[in-house]
Residue frames as a rotation matrix with the C-alpha (Angstrom) as fourth column:
MET 1
-0.329 0.941 0.079 13.75
-0.723 -0.198 -0.662 13.25
-0.608 -0.275 0.745 -15.51
SER 2
-0.587 0.095 0.804 11.82
0.292 0.951 0.100 10.36
-0.755 0.294 -0.586 -16.79
LYS 3
-0.898 0.315 0.306 9.70
0.291 -0.094 0.952 10.13
0.329 0.944 -0.007 -19.91
PRO 4
-0.682 0.652 0.331 6.38
-0.695 -0.719 -0.015 11.91
0.228 -0.241 0.943 -19.75
LYS 5
0.158 0.802 -0.575 4.29
-0.429 0.581 0.692 8.73
0.889 0.138 0.436 -19.86
TYR 6
-0.039 -0.229 -0.973 5.98
0.645 0.738 -0.199 7.51
0.763 -0.635 0.119 -16.63
ARG 7
-0.687 -0.230 0.689 5.57
-0.222 -0.836 -0.502 10.76
0.691 -0.498 0.524 -14.68
PHE 8
0.344 0.900 0.268 2.30
-0.648 0.021 0.761 9.56
0.679 -0.436 0.590 -13.24
SER 9
0.593 -0.172 -0.787 4.12
0.415 0.902 0.116 6.61
0.690 -0.395 0.607 -11.67
GLU 10
-0.499 -0.864 -0.069 6.83
0.588 -0.279 -0.759 8.87
0.636 -0.419 0.648 -10.18
HIS 11
-0.480 0.431 0.764 4.19
-0.555 -0.823 0.116 11.31
0.679 -0.369 0.635 -8.81
LEU 12
0.651 0.733 -0.200 2.13
-0.340 0.516 0.786 8.48
0.679 -0.444 0.585 -7.34
THR 13
0.251 -0.608 -0.754 5.26
0.680 0.665 -0.310 6.99
0.689 -0.434 0.580 -5.78
VAL 14
-0.734 -0.538 0.415 6.29
0.182 -0.743 -0.644 10.42
0.655 -0.397 0.643 -4.25
VAL 15
-0.086 0.801 0.592 2.73
-0.758 -0.438 0.483 11.01
0.646 -0.407 0.646 -2.90
LEU 16
0.739 0.408 -0.537 2.58
-0.027 0.814 0.581 7.51
0.673 -0.415 0.612 -1.38
GLU 17
-0.109 -0.885 -0.453 6.02
0.732 0.237 -0.639 7.85
0.673 -0.401 0.622 0.12
SER 18
-0.710 -0.126 0.693 5.20
-0.186 -0.916 -0.357 11.19
0.679 -0.382 0.627 1.60
LEU 19
0.334 0.897 0.291 1.91
-0.684 0.018 0.729 9.94
0.648 -0.442 0.620 3.10
ALA 20
0.621 -0.175 -0.764 3.68
0.415 0.900 0.132 6.85
0.664 -0.399 0.632 4.51
LEU 21
-0.516 -0.856 -0.038 6.40
0.518 -0.276 -0.810 9.12
0.682 -0.437 0.586 6.04
VAL 22
-0.416 0.442 0.795 3.66
-0.644 -0.760 0.086 11.29
0.642 -0.477 0.601 7.68
CYS 23
0.682 0.665 -0.304 2.03
-0.300 0.633 0.713 8.12
0.667 -0.395 0.632 9.05
MET 24
0.143 -0.736 -0.662 5.43
0.684 0.557 -0.472 6.99
0.715 -0.385 0.583 10.43
ALA 25
-0.718 -0.473 0.510 5.92
0.062 -0.774 -0.630 10.35
0.693 -0.421 0.585 12.11
VAL 26
0.032 0.856 0.516 2.42
-0.770 -0.308 0.559 10.37
0.637 -0.415 0.649 13.60
MET 27
0.715 0.183 -0.675 2.89
0.095 0.931 0.352 6.76
0.693 -0.316 0.648 14.84
THR 28
-0.242 -0.918 -0.312 6.21
0.621 0.100 -0.777 7.64
0.745 -0.383 0.546 16.40
VAL 29
-0.671 0.030 0.741 4.85
-0.409 -0.849 -0.336 10.71
0.619 -0.528 0.582 18.21
LEU 30
0.418 0.903 0.099 1.83
-0.645 0.218 0.733 8.74
0.640 -0.370 0.673 19.47
ILE 31
0.592 -0.229 -0.772 3.91
0.398 0.917 0.034 5.86
0.700 -0.328 0.634 20.78
VAL 32
-0.551 -0.834 -0.024 6.45
0.489 -0.300 -0.819 8.11
0.676 -0.463 0.573 22.47
ALA 33
-0.434 0.483 0.760 3.73
-0.631 -0.765 0.126 10.24
0.643 -0.425 0.637 24.00
GLN 34
0.621 0.740 -0.257 1.93
-0.396 0.580 0.712 7.15
0.676 -0.341 0.653 25.25
VAL 35
0.212 -0.642 -0.736 5.13
0.677 0.640 -0.363 5.80
0.705 -0.422 0.571 26.88
ILE 36
-0.782 -0.522 0.340 6.01
0.145 -0.684 -0.715 9.09
0.606 -0.510 0.610 28.56
LEU 37
-0.197 0.788 0.583 2.46
-0.758 -0.500 0.419 9.66
0.622 -0.359 0.696 29.76
ARG 38
0.643 0.504 -0.577 2.12
-0.157 0.824 0.544 6.09
0.750 -0.259 0.609 31.00
TYR 39
0.401 -0.599 -0.693 5.42
0.778 0.623 -0.089 5.59
0.485 -0.503 0.716 32.74
VAL 40
-0.732 -0.651 0.200 6.46
0.442 -0.678 -0.587 9.17
0.518 -0.341 0.784 33.76
PHE 41
-0.718 0.492 0.492 3.12
-0.577 -0.816 -0.027 10.76
0.388 -0.303 0.870 34.53
ASN 42
-0.913 0.387 0.131 1.13
0.271 0.813 -0.515 7.57
-0.306 -0.435 -0.847 35.30
ALA 43
-0.002 0.924 -0.382 -1.70
-0.217 -0.373 -0.902 9.00
-0.976 0.082 0.201 33.15
PRO 44
-0.794 -0.378 0.475 -1.84
0.333 0.383 0.861 6.93
-0.508 0.843 -0.179 29.89
LEU 45
-0.541 0.609 -0.580 -3.94
-0.813 -0.556 0.174 7.94
-0.217 0.566 0.796 26.94
THR 46
-0.072 0.593 0.802 -6.91
-0.189 0.781 -0.595 5.72
-0.979 -0.194 0.056 26.27
TRP 47
0.800 0.599 0.019 -6.90
-0.064 0.117 -0.991 6.20
-0.596 0.792 0.132 22.52
SER 48
0.282 -0.786 -0.550 -3.28
-0.852 -0.469 0.234 6.45
-0.442 0.403 -0.802 21.36
GLU 49
-0.591 -0.521 0.616 -2.63
-0.246 0.844 0.477 2.76
-0.768 0.131 -0.627 20.79
GLU 50
0.193 0.780 0.595 -5.77
0.584 0.396 -0.709 2.45
-0.789 0.484 -0.379 18.65
LEU 51
0.869 0.083 -0.488 -4.87
-0.265 -0.755 -0.600 5.43
-0.418 0.651 -0.634 16.57
ALA 52
-0.143 -0.982 -0.120 -1.27
-0.801 0.044 0.598 4.20
-0.582 0.181 -0.793 16.19
ARG 53
-0.450 0.029 0.893 -2.62
0.229 0.970 0.084 0.85
-0.863 0.242 -0.443 14.91
ILE 54
0.634 0.746 0.203 -4.88
0.444 -0.136 -0.886 2.55
-0.633 0.652 -0.417 12.40
VAL 55
0.627 -0.511 -0.588 -2.04
-0.662 -0.747 -0.056 4.75
-0.411 0.425 -0.807 11.20
PHE 56
-0.368 -0.826 0.428 0.16
-0.482 0.563 0.672 1.71
-0.795 0.042 -0.605 10.90
ILE 57
0.045 0.515 0.856 -2.42
0.569 0.691 -0.446 0.00
-0.821 0.507 -0.261 8.67
TYR 58
0.923 0.323 -0.207 -2.60
0.065 -0.662 -0.747 3.07
-0.378 0.676 -0.632 6.44
MET 59
0.293 -0.904 -0.311 1.10
-0.793 -0.411 0.449 3.30
-0.534 0.115 -0.838 6.30
THR 60
-0.376 -0.396 0.838 1.48
-0.009 0.906 0.424 -0.37
-0.926 0.152 -0.344 5.24
PHE 61
0.315 0.590 0.743 -0.98
0.720 0.362 -0.592 -0.11
-0.619 0.721 -0.311 2.40
MET 62
0.940 -0.097 -0.328 0.55
-0.262 -0.819 -0.510 3.15
-0.219 0.566 -0.795 1.08
GLY 63
0.083 -0.992 0.101 4.01
-0.685 0.017 0.728 1.61
-0.723 -0.129 -0.678 1.40
ILE 64
0.144 0.053 0.988 3.06
0.390 0.915 -0.106 -1.28
-0.909 0.401 0.111 -0.87
GLY 65
0.849 0.258 0.462 2.56
0.521 -0.256 -0.814 0.98
-0.092 0.931 -0.352 -3.93
ALA 66
0.788 -0.608 -0.100 5.52
-0.598 -0.794 0.110 3.22
-0.146 -0.027 -0.989 -3.02
ALA 67
0.033 -0.793 0.609 7.87
-0.359 0.559 0.747 0.21
-0.933 -0.243 -0.266 -2.69
TYR 68
0.268 0.091 0.959 6.76
0.701 0.664 -0.259 -1.24
-0.661 0.742 0.114 -6.02
GLY 69
0.986 0.126 0.107 7.10
0.165 -0.744 -0.648 2.13
-0.002 0.656 -0.755 -7.65
ARG 70
0.463 -0.886 0.007 10.77
-0.859 -0.446 0.253 2.15
-0.221 -0.123 -0.968 -6.58
ARG 71
0.462 -0.226 -0.858 11.21
-0.388 0.818 -0.425 -1.47
0.797 0.529 0.291 -7.70
ARG 72
-0.525 -0.634 0.567 11.88
-0.779 0.090 -0.620 -2.46
0.342 -0.768 -0.542 -4.07
HIS 73
0.542 0.705 0.457 9.37
-0.800 0.599 0.024 -5.33
-0.257 -0.379 0.889 -3.93
MET 74
-0.417 -0.629 0.656 10.85
-0.397 0.775 0.491 -8.85
-0.817 -0.055 -0.573 -3.70
PHE 75
0.669 0.548 -0.503 10.56
-0.727 0.342 -0.595 -10.66
-0.154 0.763 0.627 -6.99
VAL 76
-0.046 -0.667 0.744 12.09
-0.259 0.727 0.636 -14.11
-0.965 -0.164 -0.207 -7.18
ASP 77
0.720 0.269 -0.640 13.17
-0.651 -0.059 -0.757 -14.60
-0.242 0.961 0.133 -10.74
ALA 78
-0.266 -0.885 0.381 15.79
-0.645 0.457 0.612 -17.36
-0.716 -0.083 -0.693 -10.42
ILE 79
-0.207 0.260 0.943 13.69
0.509 0.852 -0.123 -19.75
-0.836 0.454 -0.308 -12.55
VAL 80
0.772 0.629 -0.087 12.32
0.264 -0.443 -0.857 -17.05
-0.578 0.639 -0.508 -14.88
THR 81
0.383 -0.700 -0.603 15.82
-0.777 -0.597 0.200 -15.97
-0.500 0.392 -0.773 -16.01
LEU 82
-0.431 -0.549 0.716 16.52
-0.090 0.816 0.571 -19.44
-0.898 0.182 -0.402 -17.26
PHE 83
0.302 0.658 0.690 13.95
0.712 0.326 -0.622 -19.00
-0.634 0.679 -0.370 -20.10
PRO 84
-0.512 -0.432 0.742 14.45
0.839 -0.435 0.326 -17.04
0.182 0.790 0.585 -23.30
MET 85
-0.980 0.012 -0.200 13.55
0.053 -0.947 -0.316 -13.38
-0.194 -0.320 0.927 -23.21
LYS 86
-0.564 0.818 -0.116 10.15
-0.458 -0.193 0.868 -13.86
0.687 0.542 0.483 -24.98
ILE 87
0.009 0.563 -0.826 9.08
0.464 0.729 0.502 -16.38
0.886 -0.388 -0.255 -22.45
GLN 88
-0.672 -0.337 -0.660 10.29
0.741 -0.293 -0.605 -14.20
0.011 -0.895 0.446 -19.62
LYS 89
-0.918 0.383 0.100 8.09
-0.353 -0.907 0.230 -11.37
0.179 0.176 0.968 -20.89
ALA 90
-0.182 0.904 -0.387 5.17
-0.255 0.336 0.907 -13.68
0.950 0.263 0.169 -21.04
ILE 91
-0.185 0.044 -0.982 5.78
0.829 0.543 -0.132 -14.99
0.527 -0.839 -0.137 -17.49
ARG 92
-0.889 -0.242 -0.388 6.11
0.433 -0.720 -0.543 -11.47
-0.148 -0.651 0.745 -16.11
SER 93
-0.709 0.704 0.033 2.92
-0.550 -0.582 0.599 -10.45
0.441 0.407 0.800 -17.86
LEU 94
-0.098 0.625 -0.774 1.17
0.161 0.778 0.607 -13.53
0.982 -0.065 -0.177 -16.60
VAL 95
-0.473 -0.212 -0.855 2.25
0.848 0.155 -0.507 -12.84
0.240 -0.965 0.107 -13.03
VAL 96
-0.984 0.133 -0.121 1.08
-0.100 -0.965 -0.243 -9.18
-0.149 -0.226 0.963 -13.19
GLY 97
-0.462 0.855 -0.233 -2.25
-0.510 -0.041 0.859 -10.35
0.726 0.516 0.455 -14.72
ILE 98
-0.043 0.420 -0.907 -2.87
0.512 0.789 0.341 -12.97
0.858 -0.449 -0.249 -12.09
ALA 99
-0.740 -0.288 -0.609 -1.85
0.671 -0.381 -0.636 -10.57
-0.049 -0.879 0.475 -9.29
THR 100
-0.899 0.429 0.090 -4.25
-0.391 -0.877 0.280 -7.93
0.199 0.217 0.956 -10.71
VAL 101
-0.151 0.904 -0.400 -7.17
-0.182 0.372 0.910 -10.34
0.972 0.211 0.109 -10.82
PHE 102
-0.187 -0.009 -0.982 -6.42
0.821 0.547 -0.162 -11.43
0.539 -0.837 -0.095 -7.24
PHE 103
-0.889 -0.172 -0.424 -6.16
0.401 -0.742 -0.538 -7.86
-0.222 -0.648 0.728 -5.92
LEU 104
-0.699 0.712 0.065 -9.34
-0.477 -0.531 0.700 -6.89
0.533 0.458 0.711 -7.82
VAL 105
0.054 0.682 -0.729 -11.19
0.318 0.680 0.660 -9.73
0.946 -0.268 -0.180 -6.01
VAL 106
-0.403 -0.224 -0.887 -9.80
0.910 0.009 -0.415 -8.60
0.100 -0.975 0.200 -2.71
MET 107
-0.996 0.077 0.052 -10.90
-0.077 -0.997 -0.008 -5.01
0.051 -0.012 0.999 -3.51
VAL 108
-0.331 0.936 -0.119 -14.47
-0.304 0.014 0.953 -6.11
0.894 0.351 0.280 -4.38
VAL 109
0.108 0.323 -0.940 -14.78
0.714 0.633 0.299 -8.17
0.692 -0.704 -0.162 -1.18
THR 110
-0.641 -0.429 -0.637 -13.33
0.764 -0.439 -0.473 -5.32
-0.077 -0.789 0.609 0.86
ILE 111
-0.894 0.388 0.223 -15.64
-0.244 -0.841 0.484 -2.73
0.375 0.378 0.846 -0.69
ARG 112
0.025 0.934 -0.357 -18.62
0.029 0.357 0.934 -4.86
0.999 -0.034 -0.018 0.15
MET 113
-0.081 -0.137 -0.987 -17.30
0.935 0.333 -0.123 -5.25
0.346 -0.933 0.101 3.70
ILE 114
-0.953 -0.282 -0.111 -16.81
0.303 -0.897 -0.323 -1.49
-0.009 -0.342 0.940 4.03
GLY 115
-0.508 0.836 0.208 -20.42
-0.356 -0.424 0.833 -0.98
0.785 0.349 0.512 2.96
ASP 116
0.231 0.562 -0.794 -21.54
0.454 0.659 0.599 -3.45
0.860 -0.499 -0.103 5.58
LEU 117
-0.401 -0.497 -0.769 -19.46
0.908 -0.102 -0.407 -1.74
0.124 -0.862 0.492 8.20
PHE 118
-0.975 0.113 0.193 -20.84
-0.110 -0.994 0.022 1.71
0.194 0.000 0.981 7.40
ARG 119
-0.131 0.985 -0.116 -24.45
-0.252 0.080 0.965 0.29
0.959 0.155 0.237 7.39
SER 120
0.320 0.260 -0.911 -23.95
0.678 0.609 0.412 -1.38
0.662 -0.749 0.019 10.74
GLU 121
0.625 -0.126 0.771 -22.34
-0.346 -0.929 0.129 1.84
0.700 -0.348 -0.624 12.08
LEU 122
0.736 -0.498 -0.459 -19.50
0.668 0.642 0.376 -0.20
0.107 -0.583 0.805 13.66
ASN 123
0.735 -0.501 0.457 -16.89
-0.430 -0.865 -0.257 2.10
0.525 -0.008 -0.851 15.33
THR 124
-0.232 -0.852 -0.469 -13.53
0.218 0.425 -0.879 1.56
0.948 -0.306 0.088 16.97
PRO 125
0.279 0.432 -0.858 -13.77
0.862 0.281 0.421 1.26
0.423 -0.857 -0.294 20.75
ALA 126
-0.216 -0.426 -0.878 -11.68
0.850 -0.525 0.046 4.15
-0.480 -0.737 0.476 21.99
LEU 127
-0.925 -0.260 -0.276 -11.88
0.109 -0.880 0.463 6.72
-0.363 0.398 0.842 19.24
GLU 128
0.125 0.979 0.161 -15.40
0.288 0.120 -0.950 5.76
-0.949 0.165 -0.267 17.94
PHE 129
-0.439 -0.363 -0.822 -13.83
-0.704 -0.429 0.566 6.06
-0.558 0.827 -0.067 14.46
PRO 130
0.618 0.770 -0.159 -15.92
-0.696 0.442 -0.565 4.33
-0.365 0.460 0.810 11.72
MET 131
0.035 -0.643 0.765 -14.41
-0.030 0.765 0.644 0.94
-0.999 -0.046 0.007 10.97
GLY 132
0.742 0.275 0.611 -15.35
0.580 0.191 -0.792 1.43
-0.335 0.942 -0.018 7.30
LEU 133
0.882 -0.471 -0.015 -12.77
-0.427 -0.785 -0.449 4.21
0.200 0.402 -0.893 7.09
VAL 134
0.226 -0.818 0.529 -10.14
-0.586 0.319 0.745 1.98
-0.778 -0.478 -0.407 8.65
TYR 135
0.040 -0.126 0.991 -10.63
0.444 0.891 0.095 -0.58
-0.895 0.436 0.092 5.88
LEU 136
0.906 0.341 -0.252 -10.96
-0.035 -0.531 -0.846 2.08
-0.422 0.776 -0.469 3.12
ILE 137
0.234 -0.887 -0.397 -7.18
-0.816 -0.401 0.416 2.12
-0.528 0.227 -0.818 2.69
ILE 138
-0.185 -0.302 0.935 -7.19
0.137 0.935 0.328 -1.49
-0.973 0.188 -0.132 1.42
PRO 139
0.555 0.353 0.753 -8.84
0.756 0.165 -0.634 -0.79
-0.348 0.921 -0.175 -1.96
LEU 140
0.936 -0.264 -0.231 -7.06
-0.317 -0.919 -0.235 2.58
-0.150 0.293 -0.944 -2.24
GLY 141
0.131 -0.971 0.198 -3.61
-0.653 0.066 0.754 0.95
-0.746 -0.229 -0.626 -1.57
LEU 142
-0.133 -0.132 0.982 -4.25
0.404 0.898 0.175 -1.97
-0.905 0.420 -0.066 -3.84
SER 143
0.876 0.422 0.234 -5.40
0.398 -0.355 -0.846 0.37
-0.274 0.834 -0.479 -6.62
ALA 144
0.635 -0.720 -0.278 -2.06
-0.737 -0.673 0.058 2.19
-0.229 0.168 -0.959 -6.41
PHE 145
-0.171 -0.689 0.705 -0.23
-0.359 0.709 0.606 -1.16
-0.917 -0.149 -0.369 -6.34
ILE 146
0.349 0.361 0.865 -2.05
0.626 0.597 -0.502 -2.41
-0.698 0.716 -0.017 -9.43
ALA 147
0.993 0.030 -0.112 -1.22
-0.050 -0.760 -0.648 0.85
-0.104 0.650 -0.753 -11.27
GLN 148
0.327 -0.945 0.000 2.41
-0.837 -0.290 0.464 0.57
-0.439 -0.152 -0.886 -10.30
MET 149
-0.011 -0.297 0.955 2.62
0.075 0.952 0.297 -3.12
-0.997 0.074 0.012 -11.39
TRP 150
0.633 0.340 0.695 1.31
0.672 0.204 -0.712 -2.33
-0.384 0.918 -0.099 -14.92
ILE 151
0.920 -0.366 -0.143 3.46
-0.393 -0.860 -0.325 0.84
-0.004 0.355 -0.935 -15.31
ASN 152
0.091 -0.942 0.324 6.56
-0.725 0.160 0.670 -1.03
-0.682 -0.296 -0.668 -14.20
LEU 153
0.159 -0.010 0.987 5.77
0.477 0.876 -0.068 -3.94
-0.865 0.481 0.144 -16.61
LEU 154
0.918 0.176 0.356 5.49
0.397 -0.390 -0.831 -1.39
-0.007 0.904 -0.428 -19.51
LYS 155
0.653 -0.753 -0.076 8.79
-0.725 -0.651 0.226 0.33
-0.219 -0.092 -0.971 -18.34
GLU 156
0.048 -0.645 0.763 10.56
-0.268 0.727 0.632 -3.06
-0.962 -0.235 -0.138 -18.24
ARG 157
0.449 0.228 0.864 9.41
0.682 0.538 -0.496 -3.91
-0.578 0.812 0.086 -21.74
LYS 158
0.993 -0.088 0.083 10.49
-0.019 -0.796 -0.605 -0.50
0.119 0.599 -0.792 -23.10
GLU 159
0.451 -0.873 0.186 13.89
-0.761 -0.268 0.591 -0.76
-0.466 -0.408 -0.785 -21.40
ARG 160
-0.007 -0.441 0.897 14.52
0.094 0.893 0.440 -4.27
-0.996 0.088 0.035 -22.79
GLU 161
0.634 0.256 0.730 13.49
0.731 0.109 -0.674 -3.10
-0.251 0.961 -0.118 -26.27
GLY 162
-0.466 -0.880 0.088 16.00
0.875 -0.443 0.196 -0.24
-0.133 0.168 0.977 -25.98
GLY 163
-0.305 0.389 0.869 13.34
0.479 -0.726 0.493 2.48
0.823 0.567 0.035 -26.13
Protein backbone atom coordinates (compact mmCIF):
# COMPACT_ATOMS: atom_id res chain seq x y z
CA MET A 1 0.00 0.00 0.00
CA SER A 2 1.19 3.48 -0.72
CA LYS A 3 1.88 6.26 1.70
CA PRO A 4 -1.25 7.92 3.12
CA LYS A 5 -0.68 11.23 1.33
CA TYR A 6 -0.82 9.47 -2.06
CA ARG A 7 -3.96 7.44 -1.38
CA PHE A 8 -6.11 10.20 -2.90
CA SER A 9 -4.28 9.74 -6.19
CA GLU A 10 -4.74 5.97 -6.08
CA HIS A 11 -8.43 6.26 -5.23
CA LEU A 12 -8.96 8.86 -7.93
CA THR A 13 -7.19 6.62 -10.46
CA VAL A 14 -9.33 3.61 -9.52
CA VAL A 15 -12.55 5.64 -9.73
CA LEU A 16 -11.57 7.08 -13.12
CA GLU A 17 -10.55 3.64 -14.43
CA SER A 18 -13.81 2.11 -13.21
CA LEU A 19 -15.92 4.83 -14.81
CA ALA A 20 -13.98 4.55 -18.06
CA LEU A 21 -14.50 0.77 -18.00
CA VAL A 22 -18.26 1.26 -17.53
CA CYS A 23 -18.24 3.70 -20.46
CA MET A 24 -16.38 1.16 -22.60
CA ALA A 25 -18.91 -1.55 -21.72
CA VAL A 26 -21.87 0.72 -22.46
CA MET A 27 -20.33 1.80 -25.74
CA THR A 28 -19.68 -1.81 -26.75
CA VAL A 29 -23.24 -2.89 -25.94
CA LEU A 30 -24.68 0.09 -27.83
CA ILE A 31 -22.61 -0.53 -30.94
CA VAL A 32 -23.23 -4.29 -31.00
CA ALA A 33 -26.96 -3.73 -30.46
CA GLN A 34 -27.03 -1.14 -33.24
CA VAL A 35 -25.28 -3.50 -35.69
CA ILE A 36 -27.58 -6.40 -34.85
CA LEU A 37 -30.73 -4.33 -35.01
CA ARG A 38 -29.69 -2.63 -38.26
CA TYR A 39 -28.38 -5.59 -40.22
CA VAL A 40 -30.27 -8.55 -38.75
CA PHE A 41 -33.68 -7.03 -37.97
CA ASN A 42 -33.53 -4.05 -40.35
CA ALA A 43 -34.74 -1.83 -37.48
CA PRO A 44 -31.90 0.49 -36.45
CA LEU A 45 -32.02 2.55 -33.29
CA THR A 46 -32.17 6.27 -33.95
CA TRP A 47 -30.26 7.28 -30.82
CA SER A 48 -27.56 4.66 -30.19
CA GLU A 49 -24.79 6.25 -32.26
CA GLU A 50 -25.30 9.59 -30.55
CA LEU A 51 -25.19 8.05 -27.08
CA ALA A 52 -22.12 5.98 -28.01
CA ARG A 53 -20.38 9.18 -29.13
CA ILE A 54 -21.24 10.95 -25.85
CA VAL A 55 -20.08 7.96 -23.80
CA PHE A 56 -16.84 7.88 -25.85
CA ILE A 57 -16.19 11.54 -25.02
CA TYR A 58 -16.73 10.84 -21.31
CA MET A 59 -14.50 7.76 -21.45
CA THR A 60 -11.72 9.77 -23.11
CA PHE A 61 -11.65 12.53 -20.51
CA MET A 62 -11.83 10.07 -17.62
CA GLY A 63 -9.06 8.04 -19.19
CA ILE A 64 -6.72 11.03 -19.28
CA GLY A 65 -6.53 11.28 -15.49
CA ALA A 66 -6.50 7.51 -15.04
CA ALA A 67 -3.60 7.04 -17.46
CA TYR A 68 -1.59 9.81 -15.82
CA GLY A 69 -2.31 8.30 -12.39
CA ARG A 70 -0.72 5.05 -13.59
CA ARG A 71 2.15 6.95 -15.22
CA ARG A 72 1.11 5.71 -18.62
CA HIS A 73 1.10 9.10 -20.32
CA MET A 74 3.76 9.71 -22.90
CA PHE A 75 6.54 11.93 -21.65
CA VAL A 76 9.47 12.61 -23.94
CA ASP A 77 12.43 13.14 -21.69
CA ALA A 78 15.34 12.40 -24.04
CA ILE A 79 16.65 15.96 -23.76
CA VAL A 80 15.65 16.44 -20.11
CA THR A 81 17.79 13.49 -18.98
CA LEU A 82 20.90 15.18 -20.38
CA PHE A 83 20.69 17.88 -17.69
CA PRO A 84 21.78 17.60 -14.05
CA MET A 85 19.10 16.39 -11.61
CA LYS A 86 18.35 19.89 -10.22
CA ILE A 87 17.66 21.23 -13.70
CA GLN A 88 15.56 18.14 -14.52
CA LYS A 89 13.39 18.86 -11.47
CA ALA A 90 13.00 22.48 -12.55
CA ILE A 91 12.07 21.48 -16.10
CA ARG A 92 9.49 18.93 -14.87
CA SER A 93 8.00 21.52 -12.52
CA LEU A 94 7.91 24.09 -15.31
CA VAL A 95 6.18 21.65 -17.67
CA VAL A 96 3.55 20.78 -15.05
CA GLY A 97 3.06 24.47 -14.27
CA ILE A 98 2.64 25.45 -17.93
CA ALA A 99 0.29 22.52 -18.55
CA THR A 100 -1.76 23.49 -15.49
CA VAL A 101 -2.14 27.08 -16.70
CA PHE A 102 -3.14 25.84 -20.15
CA PHE A 103 -5.71 23.40 -18.77
CA LEU A 104 -7.13 26.04 -16.43
CA VAL A 105 -7.63 28.35 -19.40
CA VAL A 106 -9.34 25.54 -21.31
CA MET A 107 -11.53 24.86 -18.28
CA VAL A 108 -12.57 28.52 -17.92
CA VAL A 109 -13.45 28.76 -21.62
CA THR A 110 -15.33 25.46 -21.47
CA ILE A 111 -17.28 26.43 -18.35
CA ARG A 112 -18.36 29.67 -20.04
CA MET A 113 -19.39 27.69 -23.11
CA ILE A 114 -21.34 25.23 -20.94
CA GLY A 115 -23.22 28.15 -19.39
CA ASP A 116 -24.04 29.48 -22.86
CA LEU A 117 -25.22 26.03 -23.95
CA PHE A 118 -27.53 25.70 -20.95
CA ARG A 119 -28.90 29.23 -21.47
CA SER A 120 -29.58 28.54 -25.14
CA GLU A 121 -31.19 25.19 -24.22
CA LEU A 122 -29.27 23.44 -27.01
CA ASN A 123 -29.85 19.68 -27.03
CA THR A 124 -28.49 16.73 -28.99
CA PRO A 125 -30.66 15.84 -32.01
CA ALA A 126 -31.73 12.27 -31.26
CA LEU A 127 -31.67 12.06 -27.47
CA GLU A 128 -32.48 15.70 -26.76
CA PHE A 129 -29.75 15.52 -24.13
CA PRO A 130 -28.50 18.96 -23.00
CA MET A 131 -25.25 19.77 -24.81
CA GLY A 132 -24.01 21.46 -21.64
CA LEU A 133 -23.90 18.05 -19.96
CA VAL A 134 -21.94 16.60 -22.88
CA TYR A 135 -19.23 19.24 -22.41
CA LEU A 136 -19.30 19.06 -18.60
CA ILE A 137 -16.80 16.20 -18.64
CA ILE A 138 -14.08 18.49 -20.02
CA PRO A 139 -13.54 20.57 -16.86
CA LEU A 140 -14.14 17.51 -14.67
CA GLY A 141 -11.63 15.38 -16.58
CA LEU A 142 -9.06 18.16 -16.74
CA SER A 143 -9.43 18.77 -12.98
CA ALA A 144 -8.57 15.14 -12.34
CA PHE A 145 -5.66 15.39 -14.77
CA ILE A 146 -4.27 18.50 -13.05
CA ALA A 147 -4.53 16.80 -9.65
CA GLN A 148 -2.73 13.71 -10.97
CA MET A 149 0.05 15.80 -12.55
CA TRP A 150 0.85 17.62 -9.30
CA ILE A 151 0.59 14.48 -7.16
CA ASN A 152 2.89 12.58 -9.53
CA LEU A 153 5.36 15.47 -9.52
CA LEU A 154 5.47 15.33 -5.72
CA LYS A 155 5.82 11.53 -5.80
CA GLU A 156 8.75 11.76 -8.23
CA ARG A 157 10.51 14.30 -6.04
CA LYS A 158 10.09 12.14 -2.93
CA GLU A 159 11.28 9.03 -4.78
CA ARG A 160 14.39 10.84 -6.06
CA GLU A 161 15.13 12.17 -2.58
CA GLY A 162 14.83 8.64 -1.24
CA GLY A 163 11.83 9.38 0.96
